[in-house]
N, C-alpha and C positions, 0 to 999 in steps of 0.2 A: 505493498499501500505504499510504503517512506519514500517507494519506486518513482509511483505514479501523478505520486505528487512534484517530486521532483524533475520529471519528465515537464508536466505540464507546466510548472516555472518557470523553466527556460525557456519551453518554447514561447510562452510570453513575454518571455523577454527579450530572447528573440527576434520577436516579430515586429517588434514597440522597435529595438533599435534598427533595426532598417530599414522601419518604416520614415523614417525621416530622412527628408532630402539632406544629399552629404553639401555643403557650399567649401567649399575653399576662397571665399574669398576673404578679408581678415586687413585689418585696422583700416588706411586710409580706403583701398581700392570694398570693405565691406557699408565704412560710413558714405562716399558716393555713388554708392550704386545708386543703377536709377531700373527700375524694372519695364520702364516704359515702352526707353531704347532696345528692348529684350525679340528679338523679333519674335513672333509667336504663330501657328497657323490654326488655321477660323475653326474654330467646334462647326458640327452640321448636324442641325435638329432639323425633324418631322413631325408635319403639325400636322394634324386631320385639317383641310378644307370646308369642308360640311359642317353644319350645327346639327346635332342629335338633339330629336320634335320626343322623343319618351321619355318619360316622365314617371316618380313615383315608384313601385314593384315591377313595372317593367322593363326600367330604364336599371334598375338594383339588379335584374335579373339575365339581363343579357349578355352579351358574350363579345370581348370586342376586338380579338383573331375572327369571328361570325360574322362580320358587318359586312354586302358587300360592297362594291360601285363608291373604295370611297375613293379621294383626293388627297397627295398630300403633297407641300407644298413643303422645298428643305430651305433652311436657314442654316445659315452662315453666319456663323457670327466671332467677335473678334474682341481684342479686350481696344476701351476706347484707349486715344493717344491724349497722352496730355496737353494741352494746352503748350503753344511755344512762348506764346509773352512768362517774359521773368524781367523782375525790379517792380520799377513802381509801376508801369506798361501792365504789370499784371497784375498789381496794388490795387490800379483803379480798372482794372476793364468791368465790366457791366453786362453782362450778361444779353440780358434781359431788350440791349441800346442791340439792333442788329446793325450794321455799319456797312 
């Protein structure tokens, strides 16, 4: 029994230790790191373009995988770019006023 508890504990500790992302930046490079300057691949999300009109028990008991004639739209999600303004221009920037 003690062996099983020890094995479960070691597996848990190992999974927590390896699940963290390794960051090799240290010192000033880590301090001045700007994550928005990294290029990321867009995430693809599928959304249904048709509205479901079922309500109540019929909606609750409906099977999504059995639905027919579904149209799906593909959305590409990327991280937004940080505003390029810096200093006083960024401080005084008013997003509600479009120039």
